[in-house]
C-alpha positions in Angstrom: 133.9 154.1 -43.6 132.5 156.3 -46.3 129.8 158.6 -45.0 128.6 159.2 -48.6 127.2 155.7 -48.5 123.6 154.8 -47.3 123.5 151.0 -47.4 119.9 150.5 -46.4 118.6 153.2 -48.8 120.8 151.8 -51.6 119.5 148.3 -51.0 115.9 149.4 -51.2 116.5 151.3 -54.4 118.0 148.1 -55.9 115.1 146.0 -54.6 112.6 148.4 -56.2 114.4 148.3 -59.5 114.3 144.5 -59.6 110.5 144.5 -59.7 110.3 141.6 -57.2 106.9 139.8 -57.0 105.8 139.7 -53.4 104.3 136.6 -51.8 105.3 137.7 -48.3 104.0 140.4 -45.9 103.0 143.2 -45.8 99.7 142.3 -47.3 99.3 145.5 -49.3 101.7 143.9 -51.9 103.5 147.1 -53.0 100.2 149.0 -52.6 98.1 147.0 -55.0 96.1 145.6 -52.1 95.2 149.0 -50.7 94.8 151.7 -53.4 93.5 154.4 -51.1 96.5 154.1 -48.8 98.8 154.0 -51.9 97.2 157.2 -53.3 97.7 158.9 -49.9 101.3 157.8 -49.2 102.6 157.4 -52.8 103.7 154.5 -54.8 107.4 154.7 -53.9 106.6 154.6 -50.2 104.5 151.5 -50.7 107.1 149.8 -52.9 109.7 150.0 -50.1 107.4 149.2 -47.2 108.7 145.6 -47.2 109.6 142.7 -44.9 113.1 141.5 -43.9 114.7 139.3 -46.6 118.2 138.3 -47.6 119.1 141.4 -49.7 117.7 143.8 -47.1 119.1 142.1 -43.9 117.2 141.6 -40.6 117.1 144.2 -37.8 117.1 141.5 -35.0 120.3 140.0 -36.3 121.9 142.3 -38.9 124.8 140.9 -40.9 124.8 143.0 -44.1 123.3 146.3 -45.1 121.7 147.2 -41.7 125.0 146.3 -39.9 126.9 148.5 -42.4 124.5 151.3 -41.7 124.9 150.9 -38.0 128.7 151.1 -38.4 128.5 154.3 -40.4 126.2 155.8 -37.8 128.5 154.8 -35.0 131.4 156.5 -36.8 129.4 159.7 -37.5 128.4 160.0 -33.8 131.7 159.0 -32.3 130.3 155.8 -30.7 131.5 152.3 -30.3 128.3 151.0 -31.8 125.0 152.4 -32.9 121.7 150.4 -32.9 118.8 151.4 -35.3 115.6 151.7 -33.2 112.2 151.6 -34.7 110.1 151.6 -31.5 111.0 155.2 -30.8 113.4 156.7 -28.3 111.2 155.2 -25.6 112.6 151.8 -26.6 116.1 153.3 -26.6 115.8 154.7 -23.1 114.3 151.4 -21.8 117.0 149.4 -23.5 119.7 151.5 -21.8 118.3 150.8 -18.3 117.7 147.1 -19.0 121.2 146.7 -20.3 122.9 147.7 -17.1 120.4 147.1 -14.3 118.4 144.1 -13.1 115.6 143.8 -10.6 116.5 145.3 -7.2 119.4 147.3 -8.6 119.5 151.0 -7.9 119.8 153.7 -10.6 120.5 157.4 -9.8 118.3 159.7 -12.0 116.7 163.2 -12.0 113.0 163.2 -11.2 112.2 165.1 -14.4 112.8 162.1 -16.6 110.4 161.2 -19.4 107.8 158.6 -18.6 109.7 156.0 -20.7 112.4 155.9 -18.0 109.9 155.3 -15.2 108.1 152.7 -17.3 111.5 150.9 -17.6 111.6 150.8 -13.8 108.1 149.4 -13.6 109.1 146.7 -16.1 112.4 145.8 -14.6 112.0 146.3 -10.9 115.0 148.6 -10.8 114.9 151.0 -7.8 115.2 154.8 -8.5 117.3 157.1 -6.4 116.0 160.5 -7.4 118.2 163.6 -7.6 115.9 166.6 -7.4 116.7 168.8 -10.3 117.3 172.5 -9.7 114.3 174.7 -10.3 114.0 178.1 -11.8 111.2 179.4 -9.7 110.5 182.3 -12.0 110.2 180.2 -15.2 108.7 177.3 -13.3 110.9 174.7 -15.1 113.2 171.9 -13.8 116.9 172.4 -14.6 119.8 170.0 -14.8 121.5 167.9 -12.1 124.0 169.6 -9.9 127.3 167.7 -9.7 127.3 168.1 -5.9 123.8 166.5 -5.7 124.9 163.6 -7.9 128.0 163.2 -5.7 125.8 163.1 -2.6 123.5 160.5 -4.1 126.5 158.3 -5.1 128.0 158.6 -1.6 124.7 157.6 0.0 124.1 154.8 -2.6 127.5 153.3 -3.4 125.8 150.1 -4.7 123.9 152.0 -7.5 124.7 150.6 -10.9 124.2 153.7 -13.1 123.6 157.4 -13.3 120.9 158.5 -15.7 121.1 162.1 -17.1 118.7 164.2 -19.3 120.8 166.2 -21.6 119.6 168.6 -22.9 116.2 168.9 -21.3 113.1 169.8 -23.3 113.8 173.5 -22.5 117.5 173.4 -23.5 119.1 173.0 -20.1 122.3 171.0 -20.0 124.1 169.5 -17.0 127.8 169.3 -16.5 127.9 166.0 -18.3 131.7 165.5 -18.4 132.0 166.0 -14.6 129.0 163.7 -13.8 130.4 161.0 -16.1 133.9 161.2 -14.5 132.3 161.1 -11.1 130.1 158.1 -11.8 132.9 156.2 -13.5 135.2 156.7 -10.6 132.7 154.8 -8.5 132.2 152.0 -11.0 128.8 153.2 -12.2 127.6 153.4 -15.8 126.3 156.7 -17.3 123.2 156.6 -19.4 122.1 159.8 -21.2 118.6 160.6 -22.5 119.7 162.7 -25.4 116.3 162.7 -27.2 116.7 166.3 -28.0 120.4 166.3 -28.7 121.0 165.0 -32.2 122.5 168.3 -33.4 125.0 168.3 -30.5 127.1 165.8 -32.4 127.5 168.0 -35.5 127.3 171.7 -34.7 130.1 174.0 -33.7 130.0 175.7 -30.3 127.3 173.3 -29.0 127.1 171.9 -25.5 129.0 168.6 -25.2 127.3 165.5 -26.5 127.2 162.2 -24.5 129.8 160.3 -26.5 132.3 163.1 -26.3 131.7 163.3 -22.6 132.6 159.6 -22.2 129.1 158.4 -21.4 128.4 154.7 -21.7 125.1 154.8 -23.6 122.9 157.5 -25.1 119.4 157.5 -26.6 119.2 159.9 -29.5 115.9 160.9 -31.2 117.0 161.3 -34.7 113.5 162.1 -35.8 113.3 165.2 -33.5 116.0 167.5 -35.0 117.8 165.0 -37.3 115.2 164.8 -40.0 114.3 161.0 -39.9 110.7 159.7 -39.7 108.8 159.9 -36.5 109.5 156.8 -34.2 113.0 156.3 -35.5 115.9 156.6 -33.1 119.5 155.7 -32.4 120.9 153.9 -29.4 124.6 154.7 -29.0 127.1 152.7 -27.0 130.4 154.3 -25.9 133.7 153.0 -27.2 134.9 152.4 -23.7 131.7 151.3 -22.1 132.6 147.7 -21.6 129.1 146.7 -22.9 129.1 144.1 -25.7 127.1 144.6 -28.9 125.6 141.1 -28.4 124.3 141.8 -24.9 122.7 145.1 -25.8 121.1 143.7 -28.9 119.7 140.8 -26.9 118.1 143.4 -24.5 116.7 145.4 -27.4 115.2 142.3 -28.9 113.2 141.7 -25.7 110.8 144.5 -26.6 111.6 145.8 -30.1 109.4 144.6 -33.0 110.6 141.7 -35.2 109.1 143.5 -38.1 111.3 146.6 -38.4 109.9 149.2 -40.8 112.2 149.8 -43.7 110.7 153.2 -44.1 112.0 154.1 -40.6 115.3 152.3 -41.1 116.0 154.0 -44.5 115.1 157.4 -43.0 117.7 156.9 -40.3 120.3 155.8 -42.9 119.6 158.8 -45.1 119.4 161.3 -42.2 122.7 160.1 -40.8 124.3 160.5 -44.3 122.8 164.1 -44.6 124.1 165.2 -41.2 127.5 163.5 -41.5 128.1 165.4 -44.8 126.4 168.7 -44.0 125.8 168.8 -40.3 127.9 171.8 -39.5 126.1 174.0 -42.0 122.7 172.6 -40.9 123.3 173.3 -37.3 124.6 176.8 -38.0 121.4 177.5 -39.9 119.4 176.3 -36.9 121.3 178.5 -34.5 120.9 181.6 -36.7 117.2 181.1 -36.9 116.7 180.4 -33.2 118.8 183.4 -32.2 116.9 185.7 -34.6 113.6 184.5 -33.4 114.6 184.8 -29.8 115.7 188.4 -30.3 112.6 189.4 -32.2 110.3 187.8 -29.5 112.1 189.6 -26.7 111.7 192.9 -28.6 107.9 192.5 -28.4 108.1 193.0 -24.6 106.3 190.9 -22.0 107.6 187.6 -23.4 111.0 186.2 -22.3 112.8 183.9 -24.8 115.7 182.7 -22.7 119.1 181.3 -23.5 122.7 181.4 -22.4 122.1 184.2 -19.8 120.7 181.5 -17.5 123.9 179.5 -17.4 125.3 179.3 -13.8 128.0 176.6 -14.1 126.0 174.3 -11.9 122.5 172.9 -12.6 122.5 175.1 -15.8 125.9 174.2 -17.0 125.2 175.1 -20.6 122.2 176.0 -22.8 121.2 174.5 -26.1 120.4 177.7 -28.1 118.5 175.8 -30.8 115.7 175.4 -28.3 113.3 178.4 -28.5 111.7 178.4 -25.1 109.4 181.4 -24.4 108.1 182.4 -20.9 104.6 183.9 -21.3 103.3 184.5 -17.8 104.3 188.2 -17.7 101.6 189.0 -20.3 99.1 187.2 -18.0 98.7 184.1 -20.1 99.7 180.6 -19.3 102.0 178.9 -21.8 99.3 176.4 -22.7 96.9 179.3 -23.5 99.4 180.9 -25.9 100.0 177.4 -27.3 96.2 177.0 -28.0 95.9 180.5 -29.5 98.8 179.9 -31.8 97.2 176.7 -33.1 93.6 177.7 -33.1 93.8 181.3 -34.3 97.0 181.4 -36.3 97.6 177.8 -37.6 101.0 177.6 -35.9 101.8 174.3 -34.1 104.2 174.7 -31.2 106.0 171.7 -29.6 104.5 172.2 -26.2 102.8 174.6 -23.9 103.0 174.2 -20.1 101.9 176.5 -17.3 104.5 179.1 -17.9 106.1 178.5 -21.3 105.7 177.6 -24.9 108.4 175.8 -26.9 109.3 175.8 -30.6 111.6 173.1 -31.8 114.0 174.5 -34.4 115.4 172.4 -37.2 117.0 172.9 -40.6 113.5 172.9 -42.1 112.5 176.2 -40.6 112.1 179.2 -43.0 112.5 182.9 -42.3 108.9 183.7 -43.3 107.6 181.0 -40.8 109.6 182.6 -38.0 108.3 186.1 -38.9 104.8 184.6 -38.8 105.4 183.2 -35.3 106.8 186.5 -34.1 103.9 188.5 -35.5 101.3 186.1 -34.0 102.9 186.4 -30.6 102.8 190.2 -30.9 99.2 190.2 -31.8 98.3 187.7 -28.9 99.9 190.1 -26.5 98.1 193.1 -27.9 94.7 191.4 -28.0 94.6 188.9 -25.2 97.1 189.8 -22.5 95.6 189.8 -18.9 97.8 191.6 -16.4 95.6 190.2 -13.5 96.8 186.7 -14.2 100.5 187.4 -14.2 101.0 186.9 -10.5 99.7 183.3 -10.3 102.4 181.2 -8.9 102.6 177.6 -10.0 106.1 176.1 -10.2 107.8 172.7 -10.6 107.1 170.5 -7.5 109.6 167.9 -6.4 107.5 164.8 -5.5 108.0 162.5 -2.5 108.9 158.9 -3.3 107.2 156.3 -0.9 107.5 153.0 -2.7 109.1 151.7 -5.9 107.3 152.3 -9.2 106.9 148.6 -9.7 105.5 148.0 -6.2 102.9 150.7 -6.7 102.0 149.7 -10.2 101.4 146.1 -9.2 100.2 146.7 -5.7 96.7 146.3 -4.2 94.7 149.3 -5.4 91.6 151.3 -5.1 90.1 154.1 -7.1 89.5 157.6 -5.6 88.3 160.9 -7.0 91.6 162.6 -7.8 91.0 165.7 -5.9 90.2 163.6 -2.8 93.4 161.6 -3.0 95.8 163.8 -0.9 97.9 161.7 1.4 97.7 158.5 -0.7 100.3 156.8 -2.8 99.7 157.0 -6.6 99.6 153.8 -8.7 99.4 155.8 -11.9 100.9 158.7 -13.8 99.5 162.1 -14.4 101.3 164.3 -16.9 100.9 167.0 -19.5 101.9 165.6 -22.9 104.1 166.8 -24.3 106.6 167.0 -22.6 105.6 163.6 -20.9 107.4 164.5 -17.6 105.0 163.2 -14.9 103.5 165.5 -12.3 103.0 162.4 -10.3 104.2 158.8 -11.0 103.6 155.4 -9.4 105.0 155.2 -5.9 104.8 158.9 -5.2 102.7 160.8 -2.6 99.8 162.8 -3.7 100.1 166.1 -1.9 97.8 169.1 -1.9 100.4 171.0 -3.9 100.5 168.3 -6.6 96.7 168.1 -6.8 96.6 171.9 -7.1 99.1 171.7 -10.0 97.0 169.0 -11.7 93.8 170.9 -11.3 95.4 174.1 -12.6 96.9 172.4 -15.6 93.5 170.8 -16.5 91.7 174.2 -16.2 94.3 175.9 -18.3 93.8 173.3 -21.1 96.9 171.1 -20.9 96.5 167.8 -22.6 96.5 165.5 -19.5 97.2 161.8 -19.7 98.4 158.8 -17.7 95.4 157.5 -15.7 92.9 154.8 -16.8 90.2 157.4 -16.4 90.4 159.4 -19.7 89.0 162.5 -18.0 91.7 162.5 -15.2 88.9 162.7 -12.6 89.8 159.5 -10.8 93.1 157.9 -9.9 94.3 154.5 -8.6 96.1 154.6 -5.3 97.5 151.9 -3.0 95.1 150.5 -0.4 
């Protein structure tokens, strides 16, 4: 395979040069049917926003350029096969679970999974066996999975079909993926890795181990997050020794993925794979230099804590992804979400997330030194102008929920609606979460406790963007009767 090639991109360029007359969908007909959209997006974009056809292959059953692009991506990522996903990494995560589990099967997973994984359980009827992640009680963040906790879960649930791992987490925390994989495989279980934030792990030097190198069976990789492809585009990787057939996985993907795959998304995956395959080491080195510089400058301000490798303990923080710029803010008396809002509203700086204790900047090859300096200066000014020492002692940390029934049983069970702050002691039928990161504070099937309700109330008052319930104001919640 020649990583210089980009088969989908090359086919689209040829298609554009041929000046094909479209009597198929999409109805904008190369932009002529929607001039306002064409002016906004550009003529080239509209020319290659096309439908499946013989020269361009078909995502549901690829036999030519899409298949060639998948093979190139598999080689670049060290996988047995790579599927191009255009329904986001949500679709990749759900396809992993549906590929190895059926209704009534058990899957071992950390509770701090993205909502997409729990949604897969609702759809499939798979039963979760949650491994409580470690918790850093100062930072208030969930950590990775301890190997000994995974081993205990496997021992207590020898009939589980798979172990699901977040690696790295939103905050850059990595589990001992090699050991967890070896342990699961020794008990006949598949290993599925939500690697949404780990594209760069495949290309950079001195990075935490990636899923394919660790021997995992499947991995969901958000190429759009740090890999430079368009939003909603993703890769689903299958390990060389997974025992999973390409045909079976593709059939599962086709249960939920669109039959009208966007060639804008597909070509962006193809081009981004080519870019990283050829220049990935240099790109990742650039990301690390920027992240380390920003981290050091932020820590020099005082009051903030931009954390990294010093957290590593060889257990539930087995490694740290230094490209993640996570900053603890509570010691200046401001919640992370407050700093997040100030950066956006006062300084026109958009961070990835703000939670109760932290803000997070996602670093990529597109960051510039002057932008980093602007972020550091803004944080320094926020501390000088808005810090509130009286708030620094507020203690809200990650809470491990109590599972009472399966997510599917709760979601489809007999329900009633209660004011959310009067629901203590009841079993939730809905999610409540801050988005991003999309990790539920409460999920279907879990007990609403006073501590969780306090967490929800605090998050709302601090300005977190709350979502998950039918009630848009998050004032009411559906619970089991």
